[in-house]
HTML snippet that shows the backbone in 3Dmol.js (N, CA, C, O; Angstrom):
<script src="https://3Dmol.org/build/3Dmol-min.js"></script>
<div id="view" style="width:600px;height:400px;position:relative"></div>
<script>
const pdb = `
ATOM      1  N   UNK A   1      75.781  78.420  91.778  1.00  0.00           N
ATOM      2  CA  UNK A   1      76.346  79.206  90.982  1.00  0.00           C
ATOM      3  C   UNK A   1      78.192  78.299  91.133  1.00  0.00           C
ATOM      4  O   UNK A   1      78.784  78.590  92.172  1.00  0.00           O
ATOM      5  N   UNK A   2      78.983  77.272  90.110  1.00  0.00           N
ATOM      6  CA  UNK A   2      79.940  77.189  91.021  1.00  0.00           C
ATOM      7  C   UNK A   2      81.068  78.283  89.852  1.00  0.00           C
ATOM      8  O   UNK A   2      80.948  78.492  88.645  1.00  0.00           O
ATOM      9  N   UNK A   3      82.119  78.793  90.849  1.00  0.00           N
ATOM     10  CA  UNK A   3      83.194  79.414  90.173  1.00  0.00           C
ATOM     11  C   UNK A   3      84.323  79.075  90.655  1.00  0.00           C
ATOM     12  O   UNK A   3      83.865  79.075  91.797  1.00  0.00           O
ATOM     13  N   UNK A   4      85.607  78.727  90.847  1.00  0.00           N
ATOM     14  CA  UNK A   4      86.667  78.127  91.153  1.00  0.00           C
ATOM     15  C   UNK A   4      87.333  79.033  91.876  1.00  0.00           C
ATOM     16  O   UNK A   4      86.651  79.914  92.399  1.00  0.00           O
ATOM     17  N   UNK A   5      88.728  79.047  92.075  1.00  0.00           N
ATOM     18  CA  UNK A   5      89.166  78.719  93.693  1.00  0.00           C
ATOM     19  C   UNK A   5      89.859  80.895  93.006  1.00  0.00           C
ATOM     20  O   UNK A   5      89.968  81.981  93.574  1.00  0.00           O
ATOM     21  N   UNK A   6      90.055  80.474  91.872  1.00  0.00           N
ATOM     22  CA  UNK A   6      90.688  81.160  90.825  1.00  0.00           C
ATOM     23  C   UNK A   6      89.752  83.226  90.742  1.00  0.00           C
ATOM     24  O   UNK A   6      89.900  84.447  90.677  1.00  0.00           O
ATOM     25  N   UNK A   7      89.118  82.396  90.798  1.00  0.00           N
ATOM     26  CA  UNK A   7      87.767  84.114  90.059  1.00  0.00           C
ATOM     27  C   UNK A   7      87.050  83.839  91.759  1.00  0.00           C
ATOM     28  O   UNK A   7      88.198  83.556  92.101  1.00  0.00           O
ATOM     29  N   UNK A   8      86.501  83.729  92.638  1.00  0.00           N
ATOM     30  CA  UNK A   8      86.452  83.267  94.051  1.00  0.00           C
ATOM     31  C   UNK A   8      87.906  84.613  94.648  1.00  0.00           C
ATOM     32  O   UNK A   8      87.517  85.467  95.445  1.00  0.00           O
ATOM     33  N   UNK A   9      89.213  84.657  94.267  1.00  0.00           N
ATOM     34  CA  UNK A   9      90.410  85.326  95.031  1.00  0.00           C
ATOM     35  C   UNK A   9      90.160  86.477  93.770  1.00  0.00           C
ATOM     36  O   UNK A   9      91.289  86.950  93.639  1.00  0.00           O
ATOM     37  N   UNK A  10      89.240  87.191  92.747  1.00  0.00           N
ATOM     38  CA  UNK A  10      90.155  88.185  91.912  1.00  0.00           C
ATOM     39  C   UNK A  10      88.338  88.248  92.052  1.00  0.00           C
ATOM     40  O   UNK A  10      87.765  88.800  91.112  1.00  0.00           O
ATOM     41  N   UNK A  11      87.808  87.911  92.751  1.00  0.00           N
ATOM     42  CA  UNK A  11      86.318  88.925  93.111  1.00  0.00           C
ATOM     43  C   UNK A  11      86.279  89.411  94.490  1.00  0.00           C
ATOM     44  O   UNK A  11      85.960  90.583  94.687  1.00  0.00           O
ATOM     45  N   UNK A  12      86.647  88.427  95.733  1.00  0.00           N
ATOM     46  CA  UNK A  12      87.284  89.111  96.930  1.00  0.00           C
ATOM     47  C   UNK A  12      88.337  91.017  96.492  1.00  0.00           C
ATOM     48  O   UNK A  12      88.161  92.234  96.542  1.00  0.00           O
ATOM     49  N   UNK A  13      89.298  90.054  96.132  1.00  0.00           N
ATOM     50  CA  UNK A  13      90.632  91.720  95.665  1.00  0.00           C
ATOM     51  C   UNK A  13      89.085  92.865  94.558  1.00  0.00           C
ATOM     52  O   UNK A  13      88.708  93.966  94.157  1.00  0.00           O
ATOM     53  N   UNK A  14      89.008  92.417  94.583  1.00  0.00           N
ATOM     54  CA  UNK A  14      87.667  93.578  94.280  1.00  0.00           C
ATOM     55  C   UNK A  14      86.787  94.379  94.568  1.00  0.00           C
ATOM     56  O   UNK A  14      86.602  95.561  94.278  1.00  0.00           O
ATOM     57  N   UNK A  15      85.844  93.104  95.614  1.00  0.00           N
ATOM     58  CA  UNK A  15      85.072  94.045  96.122  1.00  0.00           C
ATOM     59  C   UNK A  15      85.781  94.542  97.880  1.00  0.00           C
ATOM     60  O   UNK A  15      85.112  95.248  98.634  1.00  0.00           O
ATOM     61  N   UNK A  16      86.944  94.108  98.201  1.00  0.00           N
ATOM     62  CA  UNK A  16      87.732  94.599  99.593  1.00  0.00           C
ATOM     63  C   UNK A  16      88.042  95.958  98.727  1.00  0.00           C
ATOM     64  O   UNK A  16      88.258  96.793  99.605  1.00  0.00           O
ATOM     65  N   UNK A  17      88.188  96.673  97.327  1.00  0.00           N
ATOM     66  CA  UNK A  17      88.421  98.046  96.653  1.00  0.00           C
ATOM     67  C   UNK A  17      87.558  99.228  97.881  1.00  0.00           C
ATOM     68  O   UNK A  17      87.698 100.446  97.774  1.00  0.00           O
ATOM     69  N   UNK A  18      86.821  98.674  98.828  1.00  0.00           N
ATOM     70  CA  UNK A  18      85.879  99.686  98.899  1.00  0.00           C
ATOM     71  C   UNK A  18      85.840  99.835 100.462  1.00  0.00           C
ATOM     72  O   UNK A  18      85.143 100.543 101.189  1.00  0.00           O
ATOM     73  N   UNK A  19      86.849  98.906 100.733  1.00  0.00           N
ATOM     74  CA  UNK A  19      87.728  99.484 101.759  1.00  0.00           C
ATOM     75  C   UNK A  19      88.400 100.117 102.051  1.00  0.00           C
ATOM     76  O   UNK A  19      89.595  99.889 101.864  1.00  0.00           O
ATOM     77  N   UNK A  20      87.699 101.891 103.016  1.00  0.00           N
ATOM     78  CA  UNK A  20      88.627 102.882 102.688  1.00  0.00           C
ATOM     79  C   UNK A  20      90.675 102.417 103.332  1.00  0.00           C
ATOM     80  O   UNK A  20      91.679 102.996 102.916  1.00  0.00           O
ATOM     81  N   UNK A  21      90.643 101.134 104.491  1.00  0.00           N
ATOM     82  CA  UNK A  21      91.536 100.675 104.554  1.00  0.00           C
ATOM     83  C   UNK A  21      91.984 100.302 103.824  1.00  0.00           C
ATOM     84  O   UNK A  21      93.182 100.178 104.079  1.00  0.00           O
ATOM     85  N   UNK A  22      91.672  99.908 102.685  1.00  0.00           N
ATOM     86  CA  UNK A  22      92.440  98.699 101.687  1.00  0.00           C
ATOM     87  C   UNK A  22      93.021 100.085 100.879  1.00  0.00           C
ATOM     88  O   UNK A  22      92.317 101.095 100.849  1.00  0.00           O
ATOM     89  N   UNK A  23      94.660 100.046 100.081  1.00  0.00           N
ATOM     90  CA  UNK A  23      95.516 100.752  99.571  1.00  0.00           C
ATOM     91  C   UNK A  23      95.099 101.300  98.558  1.00  0.00           C
ATOM     92  O   UNK A  23      95.410 102.457  98.273  1.00  0.00           O
ATOM     93  N   UNK A  24      94.022 100.283  97.559  1.00  0.00           N
ATOM     94  CA  UNK A  24      93.399 100.430  96.213  1.00  0.00           C
ATOM     95  C   UNK A  24      91.595 100.727  96.655  1.00  0.00           C
ATOM     96  O   UNK A  24      90.511 100.294  96.263  1.00  0.00           O
ATOM     97  N   UNK A  25      91.851 101.250  97.199  1.00  0.00           N
ATOM     98  CA  UNK A  25      90.098 101.983  97.821  1.00  0.00           C
ATOM     99  C   UNK A  25      89.445 102.786  96.534  1.00  0.00           C
ATOM    100  O   UNK A  25      90.060 103.603  95.850  1.00  0.00           O
ATOM    101  N   UNK A  26      88.135 102.402  96.354  1.00  0.00           N
ATOM    102  CA  UNK A  26      87.730 102.908  94.914  1.00  0.00           C
ATOM    103  C   UNK A  26      86.314 103.482  95.455  1.00  0.00           C
ATOM    104  O   UNK A  26      85.236 102.996  95.113  1.00  0.00           O
ATOM    105  N   UNK A  27      86.437 104.469  96.253  1.00  0.00           N
ATOM    106  CA  UNK A  27      84.837 105.013  96.635  1.00  0.00           C
ATOM    107  C   UNK A  27      83.820 105.481  95.781  1.00  0.00           C
ATOM    108  O   UNK A  27      83.143 106.508  95.828  1.00  0.00           O
ATOM    109  N   UNK A  28      83.847 104.169  94.686  1.00  0.00           N
ATOM    110  CA  UNK A  28      82.659 104.526  93.634  1.00  0.00           C
ATOM    111  C   UNK A  28      81.894 103.096  94.005  1.00  0.00           C
ATOM    112  O   UNK A  28      80.711 102.899  93.725  1.00  0.00           O
ATOM    113  N   UNK A  29      82.694 102.188  94.634  1.00  0.00           N
ATOM    114  CA  UNK A  29      82.678 100.995  95.029  1.00  0.00           C
ATOM    115  C   UNK A  29      81.866 101.155  96.267  1.00  0.00           C
ATOM    116  O   UNK A  29      82.313 101.652  97.301  1.00  0.00           O
ATOM    117  N   UNK A  30      80.134 100.523  96.050  1.00  0.00           N
ATOM    118  CA  UNK A  30      79.213 101.021  96.619  1.00  0.00           C
ATOM    119  C   UNK A  30      78.599 100.148  96.945  1.00  0.00           C
ATOM    120  O   UNK A  30      79.312  99.248  96.500  1.00  0.00           O
ATOM    121  N   UNK A  31      77.549  99.515  97.533  1.00  0.00           N
ATOM    122  CA  UNK A  31      76.331  98.943  98.139  1.00  0.00           C
ATOM    123  C   UNK A  31      75.140  99.537  96.390  1.00  0.00           C
ATOM    124  O   UNK A  31      74.853 100.715  96.180  1.00  0.00           O
ATOM    125  N   UNK A  32      74.722  98.412  95.504  1.00  0.00           N
ATOM    126  CA  UNK A  32      74.223  98.946  94.937  1.00  0.00           C
ATOM    127  C   UNK A  32      74.569  98.140  93.727  1.00  0.00           C
ATOM    128  O   UNK A  32      73.950  97.290  93.087  1.00  0.00           O
ATOM    129  N   UNK A  33      76.245  98.896  93.568  1.00  0.00           N
ATOM    130  CA  UNK A  33      76.976  98.990  92.393  1.00  0.00           C
ATOM    131  C   UNK A  33      77.290  97.664  91.639  1.00  0.00           C
ATOM    132  O   UNK A  33      77.583  96.580  92.144  1.00  0.00           O
ATOM    133  N   UNK A  34      77.143  98.041  90.091  1.00  0.00           N
ATOM    134  CA  UNK A  34      77.694  97.525  89.335  1.00  0.00           C
ATOM    135  C   UNK A  34      79.293  97.146  88.721  1.00  0.00           C
ATOM    136  O   UNK A  34      79.794  97.679  87.731  1.00  0.00           O
ATOM    137  N   UNK A  35      79.807  96.300  89.409  1.00  0.00           N
ATOM    138  CA  UNK A  35      81.291  96.361  88.339  1.00  0.00           C
ATOM    139  C   UNK A  35      81.524  94.773  87.716  1.00  0.00           C
ATOM    140  O   UNK A  35      80.616  94.020  88.069  1.00  0.00           O
ATOM    141  N   UNK A  36      82.375  94.248  87.017  1.00  0.00           N
ATOM    142  CA  UNK A  36      82.772  93.406  86.457  1.00  0.00           C
ATOM    143  C   UNK A  36      83.994  92.520  86.316  1.00  0.00           C
ATOM    144  O   UNK A  36      84.706  93.162  85.544  1.00  0.00           O
ATOM    145  N   UNK A  37      84.471  91.687  86.551  1.00  0.00           N
ATOM    146  CA  UNK A  37      85.780  90.597  86.783  1.00  0.00           C
ATOM    147  C   UNK A  37      85.231  89.875  85.843  1.00  0.00           C
ATOM    148  O   UNK A  37      84.163  89.605  85.293  1.00  0.00           O
ATOM    149  N   UNK A  38      86.579  89.619  85.864  1.00  0.00           N
ATOM    150  CA  UNK A  38      86.431  88.731  84.968  1.00  0.00           C
ATOM    151  C   UNK A  38      85.546  88.429  83.898  1.00  0.00           C
ATOM    152  O   UNK A  38      85.577  89.540  83.370  1.00  0.00           O
ATOM    153  N   UNK A  39      84.410  87.444  82.831  1.00  0.00           N
ATOM    154  CA  UNK A  39      83.883  88.469  82.142  1.00  0.00           C
ATOM    155  C   UNK A  39      82.280  87.987  82.809  1.00  0.00           C
ATOM    156  O   UNK A  39      81.607  87.103  82.280  1.00  0.00           O
ATOM    157  N   UNK A  40      81.806  88.808  84.148  1.00  0.00           N
ATOM    158  CA  UNK A  40      80.973  88.736  85.000  1.00  0.00           C
ATOM    159  C   UNK A  40      80.185  89.668  85.874  1.00  0.00           C
ATOM    160  O   UNK A  40      80.149  89.736  87.102  1.00  0.00           O
ATOM    161  N   UNK A  41      79.635  90.286  85.067  1.00  0.00           N
ATOM    162  CA  UNK A  41      78.529  91.282  85.767  1.00  0.00           C
ATOM    163  C   UNK A  41      78.286  91.378  87.414  1.00  0.00           C
ATOM    164  O   UNK A  41      77.503  90.552  87.883  1.00  0.00           O
ATOM    165  N   UNK A  42      78.678  91.980  87.986  1.00  0.00           N
ATOM    166  CA  UNK A  42      78.614  91.251  89.517  1.00  0.00           C
ATOM    167  C   UNK A  42      77.415  92.537  90.698  1.00  0.00           C
ATOM    168  O   UNK A  42      78.079  93.322  91.375  1.00  0.00           O
ATOM    169  N   UNK A  43      76.696  92.588  90.765  1.00  0.00           N
ATOM    170  CA  UNK A  43      76.157  93.625  91.794  1.00  0.00           C
ATOM    171  C   UNK A  43      76.520  93.543  93.485  1.00  0.00           C
ATOM    172  O   UNK A  43      76.289  92.578  94.214  1.00  0.00           O
ATOM    173  N   UNK A  44      77.048  94.624  93.813  1.00  0.00           N
ATOM    174  CA  UNK A  44      77.390  94.216  95.317  1.00  0.00           C
ATOM    175  C   UNK A  44      76.118  95.050  96.194  1.00  0.00           C
ATOM    176  O   UNK A  44      75.692  96.204  96.150  1.00  0.00           O
ATOM    177  N   UNK A  45      75.636  93.389  97.288  1.00  0.00           N
ATOM    178  CA  UNK A  45      74.452  93.572  97.396  1.00  0.00           C
ATOM    179  C   UNK A  45      73.846  94.351  98.959  1.00  0.00           C
ATOM    180  O   UNK A  45      72.876  95.057  99.236  1.00  0.00           O
ATOM    181  N   UNK A  46      75.614  93.476 100.141  1.00  0.00           N
ATOM    182  CA  UNK A  46      75.977  94.826 101.107  1.00  0.00           C
ATOM    183  C   UNK A  46      77.066  94.031 101.440  1.00  0.00           C
ATOM    184  O   UNK A  46      77.420  92.952 100.966  1.00  0.00           O
ATOM    185  N   UNK A  47      77.635  94.835 102.482  1.00  0.00           N
ATOM    186  CA  UNK A  47      79.302  94.847 103.047  1.00  0.00           C
ATOM    187  C   UNK A  47      78.993  95.313 104.054  1.00  0.00           C
ATOM    188  O   UNK A  47      78.193  96.219 104.290  1.00  0.00           O
ATOM    189  N   UNK A  48      79.894  94.447 105.009  1.00  0.00           N
ATOM    190  CA  UNK A  48      79.824  94.253 106.538  1.00  0.00           C
ATOM    191  C   UNK A  48      80.998  95.063 107.042  1.00  0.00           C
ATOM    192  O   UNK A  48      81.822  95.289 106.157  1.00  0.00           O
ATOM    193  N   UNK A  49      81.256  95.499 108.090  1.00  0.00           N
ATOM    194  CA  UNK A  49      82.435  95.980 108.773  1.00  0.00           C
ATOM    195  C   UNK A  49      82.585  94.826 110.378  1.00  0.00           C
ATOM    196  O   UNK A  49      81.537  94.732 111.017  1.00  0.00           O
ATOM    197  N   UNK A  50      83.325  94.355 110.710  1.00  0.00           N
ATOM    198  CA  UNK A  50      83.437  94.433 112.540  1.00  0.00           C
ATOM    199  C   UNK A  50      84.264  94.833 112.626  1.00  0.00           C
ATOM    200  O   UNK A  50      85.218  94.130 112.292  1.00  0.00           O
ATOM    201  N   UNK A  51      84.503  95.977 113.035  1.00  0.00           N
ATOM    202  CA  UNK A  51      85.818  96.866 113.038  1.00  0.00           C
ATOM    203  C   UNK A  51      86.604  96.328 114.134  1.00  0.00           C
ATOM    204  O   UNK A  51      87.819  96.319 113.936  1.00  0.00           O
ATOM    205  N   UNK A  52      86.108  95.793 115.454  1.00  0.00           N
ATOM    206  CA  UNK A  52      86.699  95.079 116.269  1.00  0.00           C
ATOM    207  C   UNK A  52      87.547  93.497 116.103  1.00  0.00           C
ATOM    208  O   UNK A  52      88.357  93.009 116.891  1.00  0.00           O
ATOM    209  N   UNK A  53      87.315  93.236 115.506  1.00  0.00           N
ATOM    210  CA  UNK A  53      87.298  92.173 115.013  1.00  0.00           C
ATOM    211  C   UNK A  53      88.092  91.258 113.771  1.00  0.00           C
ATOM    212  O   UNK A  53      88.380  90.075 113.589  1.00  0.00           O
ATOM    213  N   UNK A  54      88.248  92.497 113.078  1.00  0.00           N
ATOM    214  CA  UNK A  54      88.786  93.160 111.716  1.00  0.00           C
ATOM    215  C   UNK A  54      87.432  91.722 110.649  1.00  0.00           C
ATOM    216  O   UNK A  54      88.000  91.335 109.628  1.00  0.00           O
ATOM    217  N   UNK A  55      86.661  91.377 110.741  1.00  0.00           N
ATOM    218  CA  UNK A  55      86.302  90.961 110.177  1.00  0.00           C
ATOM    219  C   UNK A  55      85.009  91.417 108.706  1.00  0.00           C
ATOM    220  O   UNK A  55      83.876  91.897 108.751  1.00  0.00           O
ATOM    221  N   UNK A  56      85.855  90.993 107.592  1.00  0.00           N
ATOM    222  CA  UNK A  56      84.760  91.625 106.859  1.00  0.00           C
ATOM    223  C   UNK A  56      83.757  91.456 105.958  1.00  0.00           C
ATOM    224  O   UNK A  56      82.816  91.706 106.712  1.00  0.00           O
ATOM    225  N   UNK A  57      83.264  91.224 104.929  1.00  0.00           N
ATOM    226  CA  UNK A  57      81.857  90.907 104.877  1.00  0.00           C
ATOM    227  C   UNK A  57      80.876  91.445 103.349  1.00  0.00           C
ATOM    228  O   UNK A  57      80.093  92.387 103.480  1.00  0.00           O
ATOM    229  N   UNK A  58      81.019  90.794 102.060  1.00  0.00           N
ATOM    230  CA  UNK A  58      80.843  91.311 101.258  1.00  0.00           C
ATOM    231  C   UNK A  58      80.184  90.305 100.955  1.00  0.00           C
ATOM    232  O   UNK A  58      80.625  89.239 101.385  1.00  0.00           O
ATOM    233  N   UNK A  59      78.654  90.264  99.953  1.00  0.00           N
ATOM    234  CA  UNK A  59      77.478  89.831  99.593  1.00  0.00           C
ATOM    235  C   UNK A  59      77.256  90.161  97.858  1.00  0.00           C
ATOM    236  O   UNK A  59      76.504  91.109  97.632  1.00  0.00           O
ATOM    237  N   UNK A  60      77.488  89.885  97.381  1.00  0.00           N
ATOM    238  CA  UNK A  60      78.163  89.655  96.027  1.00  0.00           C
ATOM    239  C   UNK A  60      76.968  88.731  95.137  1.00  0.00           C
ATOM    240  O   UNK A  60      76.580  87.617  95.489  1.00  0.00           O
ATOM    241  N   UNK A  61      76.419  89.594  93.712  1.00  0.00           N
ATOM    242  CA  UNK A  61      75.782  89.004  92.828  1.00  0.00           C
ATOM    243  C   UNK A  61      75.871  88.582  92.095  1.00  0.00           C
ATOM    244  O   UNK A  61      75.901  89.511  91.289  1.00  0.00           O
ATOM    245  N   UNK A  62      75.967  87.688  91.538  1.00  0.00           N
ATOM    246  CA  UNK A  62      76.042  87.969  89.847  1.00  0.00           C
ATOM    247  C   UNK A  62      75.170  87.715  89.267  1.00  0.00           C
ATOM    248  O   UNK A  62      74.468  86.741  89.536  1.00  0.00           O
ATOM    249  N   UNK A  63      74.815  89.000  87.707  1.00  0.00           N
ATOM    250  CA  UNK A  63      73.999  89.287  86.896  1.00  0.00           C
ATOM    251  C   UNK A  63      73.980  88.209  85.829  1.00  0.00           C
ATOM    252  O   UNK A  63      74.997  87.981  85.175  1.00  0.00           O
ATOM    253  N   UNK A  64      73.111  87.693  85.681  1.00  0.00           N
ATOM    254  CA  UNK A  64      72.004  86.730  84.242  1.00  0.00           C
ATOM    255  C   UNK A  64      70.890  87.623  84.419  1.00  0.00           C
ATOM    256  O   UNK A  64      70.166  88.321  85.129  1.00  0.00           O
ATOM    257  N   UNK A  65      71.385  86.915  82.781  1.00  0.00           N
ATOM    258  CA  UNK A  65      69.930  86.862  82.587  1.00  0.00           C
ATOM    259  C   UNK A  65      69.389  88.897  81.990  1.00  0.00           C
ATOM    260  O   UNK A  65      68.458  89.203  81.245  1.00  0.00           O
ATOM    261  N   UNK A  66      70.417  89.867  82.697  1.00  0.00           N
ATOM    262  CA  UNK A  66      69.754  91.189  83.857  1.00  0.00           C
ATOM    263  C   UNK A  66      69.586  90.952  84.599  1.00  0.00           C
ATOM    264  O   UNK A  66      68.766  91.808  84.933  1.00  0.00           O
ATOM    265  N   UNK A  67      69.807  89.677  86.216  1.00  0.00           N
ATOM    266  CA  UNK A  67      69.719  90.102  87.844  1.00  0.00           C
ATOM    267  C   UNK A  67      69.791  89.711  87.952  1.00  0.00           C
ATOM    268  O   UNK A  67      69.686  88.820  87.110  1.00  0.00           O
ATOM    269  N   UNK A  68      70.182  89.411  89.414  1.00  0.00           N
ATOM    270  CA  UNK A  68      70.777  88.380  90.017  1.00  0.00           C
ATOM    271  C   UNK A  68      70.316  87.301  90.491  1.00  0.00           C
ATOM    272  O   UNK A  68      70.138  87.959  91.516  1.00  0.00           O
ATOM    273  N   UNK A  69      70.042  86.550  90.689  1.00  0.00           N
ATOM    274  CA  UNK A  69      69.232  85.423  90.365  1.00  0.00           C
ATOM    275  C   UNK A  69      69.700  84.622  92.389  1.00  0.00           C
ATOM    276  O   UNK A  69      70.697  84.217  92.987  1.00  0.00           O
ATOM    277  N   UNK A  70      68.446  84.788  92.618  1.00  0.00           N
ATOM    278  CA  UNK A  70      69.340  84.184  94.215  1.00  0.00           C
ATOM    279  C   UNK A  70      70.274  82.829  94.425  1.00  0.00           C
ATOM    280  O   UNK A  70      70.653  82.485  95.545  1.00  0.00           O
ATOM    281  N   UNK A  71      70.682  81.914  92.902  1.00  0.00           N
ATOM    282  CA  UNK A  71      71.104  81.058  93.279  1.00  0.00           C
ATOM    283  C   UNK A  71      72.972  81.638  92.269  1.00  0.00           C
ATOM    284  O   UNK A  71      74.047  81.088  92.028  1.00  0.00           O
ATOM    285  N   UNK A  72      72.495  82.658  92.076  1.00  0.00           N
ATOM    286  CA  UNK A  72      73.637  83.748  92.088  1.00  0.00           C
ATOM    287  C   UNK A  72      74.548  84.248  92.861  1.00  0.00           C
ATOM    288  O   UNK A  72      75.460  84.876  92.323  1.00  0.00           O
ATOM    289  N   UNK A  73      74.527  84.087  94.388  1.00  0.00           N
ATOM    290  CA  UNK A  73      74.506  84.818  94.904  1.00  0.00           C
ATOM    291  C   UNK A  73      75.780  84.124  95.926  1.00  0.00           C
ATOM    292  O   UNK A  73      75.895  83.053  96.522  1.00  0.00           O
ATOM    293  N   UNK A  74      76.660  85.378  95.765  1.00  0.00           N
ATOM    294  CA  UNK A  74      78.402  84.675  96.753  1.00  0.00           C
ATOM    295  C   UNK A  74      78.716  85.708  97.413  1.00  0.00           C
ATOM    296  O   UNK A  74      78.811  86.884  97.062  1.00  0.00           O
ATOM    297  N   UNK A  75      78.937  84.999  98.790  1.00  0.00           N
ATOM    298  CA  UNK A  75      79.356  85.689  99.944  1.00  0.00           C
ATOM    299  C   UNK A  75      80.811  85.796 100.371  1.00  0.00           C
ATOM    300  O   UNK A  75      81.401  84.788 100.761  1.00  0.00           O
ATOM    301  N   UNK A  76      81.395  86.945 100.315  1.00  0.00           N
ATOM    302  CA  UNK A  76      83.149  87.318  99.880  1.00  0.00           C
ATOM    303  C   UNK A  76      83.402  87.005 101.215  1.00  0.00           C
ATOM    304  O   UNK A  76      82.428  86.426 101.697  1.00  0.00           O
ATOM    305  N   UNK A  77      84.466  87.179 102.136  1.00  0.00           N
ATOM    306  CA  UNK A  77      84.794  87.403 103.695  1.00  0.00           C
ATOM    307  C   UNK A  77      86.451  87.573 103.604  1.00  0.00           C
ATOM    308  O   UNK A  77      87.086  87.458 102.556  1.00  0.00           O
ATOM    309  N   UNK A  78      86.868  87.788 104.558  1.00  0.00           N
ATOM    310  CA  UNK A  78      88.433  87.853 104.734  1.00  0.00           C
ATOM    311  C   UNK A  78      87.797  87.521 106.118  1.00  0.00           C
ATOM    312  O   UNK A  78      86.607  87.475 106.427  1.00  0.00           O
ATOM    313  N   UNK A  79      89.008  87.283 106.932  1.00  0.00           N
ATOM    314  CA  UNK A  79      88.952  86.338 108.222  1.00  0.00           C
ATOM    315  C   UNK A  79      89.801  87.536 109.605  1.00  0.00           C
ATOM    316  O   UNK A  79      90.408  88.601 109.492  1.00  0.00           O
ATOM    317  N   UNK A  80      89.408  86.617 110.891  1.00  0.00           N
ATOM    318  CA  UNK A  80      89.308  87.667 111.629  1.00  0.00           C
ATOM    319  C   UNK A  80      90.428  88.393 111.959  1.00  0.00           C
ATOM    320  O   UNK A  80      90.771  87.244 112.235  1.00  0.00           O
ATOM    321  N   UNK A  81      91.131  88.948 112.154  1.00  0.00           N
ATOM    322  CA  UNK A  81      92.249  89.258 112.882  1.00  0.00           C
ATOM    323  C   UNK A  81      92.927  88.875 113.887  1.00  0.00           C
ATOM    324  O   UNK A  81      92.511  89.029 115.036  1.00  0.00           O
ATOM    325  N   UNK A  82      93.741  88.481 113.685  1.00  0.00           N
ATOM    326  CA  UNK A  82      93.810  86.960 115.717  1.00  0.00           C
ATOM    327  C   UNK A  82      93.785  88.347 116.665  1.00  0.00           C
ATOM    328  O   UNK A  82      92.872  88.944 117.235  1.00  0.00           O
ATOM    329  N   UNK A  83      95.631  88.629 116.526  1.00  0.00           N
ATOM    330  CA  UNK A  83      96.042  90.006 117.184  1.00  0.00           C
ATOM    331  C   UNK A  83      94.135  91.098 118.474  1.00  0.00           C
ATOM    332  O   UNK A  83      93.650  91.597 119.490  1.00  0.00           O
ATOM    333  N   UNK A  84      94.089  90.761 117.374  1.00  0.00           N
ATOM    334  CA  UNK A  84      92.189  91.745 117.827  1.00  0.00           C
ATOM    335  C   UNK A  84      91.248  91.198 118.506  1.00  0.00           C
ATOM    336  O   UNK A  84      90.400  91.728 119.225  1.00  0.00           O
ATOM    337  N   UNK A  85      91.496  89.689 118.152  1.00  0.00           N
ATOM    338  CA  UNK A  85      89.998  89.046 118.339  1.00  0.00           C
ATOM    339  C   UNK A  85      90.560  88.830 119.746  1.00  0.00           C
ATOM    340  O   UNK A  85      89.671  89.325 120.438  1.00  0.00           O
ATOM    341  N   UNK A  86      91.324  88.471 120.422  1.00  0.00           N
ATOM    342  CA  UNK A  86      91.864  88.258 121.389  1.00  0.00           C
ATOM    343  C   UNK A  86      91.146  88.826 122.384  1.00  0.00           C
ATOM    344  O   UNK A  86      91.529  88.736 123.551  1.00  0.00           O
TER     345      UNK A  86
END
`;
const viewer = $3Dmol.createViewer("view");
viewer.addModel(pdb, "pdb");
viewer.setStyle({}, {cartoon: {color: "spectrum"}});
viewer.zoomTo();
viewer.render();
</script>
């Protein structure tokens, strides 16, 4: 699946709302939840946080034909906080 930079940014912004530290925190966004951004439905497959480095990773899958296909999985991440990683 190909997505544009703009689509990736929108997707990243949406899935990071499941982080309690985010000012737009949305407690209803959890693993296995389906949400819509743009014209596509996505399912949050996995969310991992590493507090001591600031790394956050979200795995989402675009839903096509009612299911998440292996070719529609996207890894969305935020880089480490360089000050906490030292």
